[in-house]
C-alpha positions in Angstrom: -2.8 -61.7 19.9 -3.2 -64.7 22.3 -6.5 -65.7 20.8 -5.1 -65.6 17.3 -2.5 -68.3 17.7 -2.3 -70.6 14.6 -1.1 -74.1 14.4 2.3 -74.8 12.9 2.0 -77.6 10.3 -1.0 -78.9 12.2 0.7 -78.8 15.6 -0.7 -76.4 18.3 1.6 -73.4 18.5 1.8 -73.5 22.3 3.6 -76.9 22.1 6.5 -75.6 20.1 9.2 -73.9 22.2 10.3 -71.3 19.6 10.4 -67.8 20.8 13.0 -65.1 21.5 14.7 -64.2 24.8 15.9 -60.7 25.5 19.1 -60.3 27.5 18.4 -57.2 29.7 22.1 -56.7 30.3 22.7 -56.2 26.6 19.4 -54.4 25.7 19.8 -50.6 25.4 16.1 -49.9 24.9 16.3 -48.9 21.3 13.0 -50.8 20.6 14.0 -51.8 17.1 12.7 -55.3 17.9 9.4 -54.0 19.0 9.0 -52.0 15.8 10.4 -54.7 13.5 8.2 -57.6 14.7 5.0 -57.8 12.7 3.6 -60.4 15.1 3.7 -58.2 18.2 5.9 -60.5 20.1 7.6 -57.7 22.0 6.5 -54.9 24.2 8.4 -52.1 25.9 8.8 -51.6 29.6 8.9 -47.9 30.1 10.1 -48.1 33.7 13.0 -50.3 32.9 13.5 -48.8 29.4 13.9 -52.3 27.9 12.1 -54.4 25.4 10.6 -57.7 26.6 8.9 -60.7 25.2 5.2 -60.2 25.8 3.6 -62.7 23.4 6.1 -65.5 23.0 3.8 -67.9 21.1 2.9 -65.2 18.6 6.5 -65.6 17.2 6.5 -67.2 13.8 8.3 -70.6 14.1 11.9 -70.3 12.9 11.7 -66.6 12.2 14.8 -64.7 13.5 14.5 -61.4 11.8 14.4 -59.4 15.0 17.7 -61.1 16.1 19.4 -60.0 13.0 18.2 -56.4 13.5 19.6 -56.2 17.1 23.1 -54.8 16.7 23.8 -55.5 20.4 23.0 -59.2 20.1 20.5 -58.9 23.0 18.0 -61.3 21.4 18.5 -65.1 21.2 16.5 -68.1 20.2 16.6 -71.8 21.0 18.7 -74.0 18.8 16.7 -74.9 15.6 17.8 -78.6 15.9 16.3 -78.9 19.3 13.0 -77.4 18.2 12.9 -79.6 15.2 13.3 -82.6 17.4 10.3 -81.4 19.5 8.2 -81.0 16.4 9.3 -84.5 15.2 8.2 -85.9 18.5 4.8 -84.2 18.2 4.2 -85.7 14.8 2.7 -88.9 16.3 0.0 -86.9 18.1 -0.4 -84.4 15.3 0.1 -86.1 11.9 0.2 -84.0 8.8 -3.2 -83.4 7.2 
């Protein structure tokens, strides 16, 4: 997946800090997030019996569908307003085409 990263509105995806975090304390290893994410953001650690973020920048910017599927609230994302400010700041270097 790493080689397939796409720009987001003309901005290199690696510059946008939008990706999930998994709280290991809350995660029960159900792997719903692994199965639900069509972008292969998650993987499963068999030894720990926990999901983890394997490909953070493969996450679609502002998608949170995995978070809504996690009944244990083990998945979190940065605040959208903060990420929007980062994107706004990058606009000078990467104007819309």
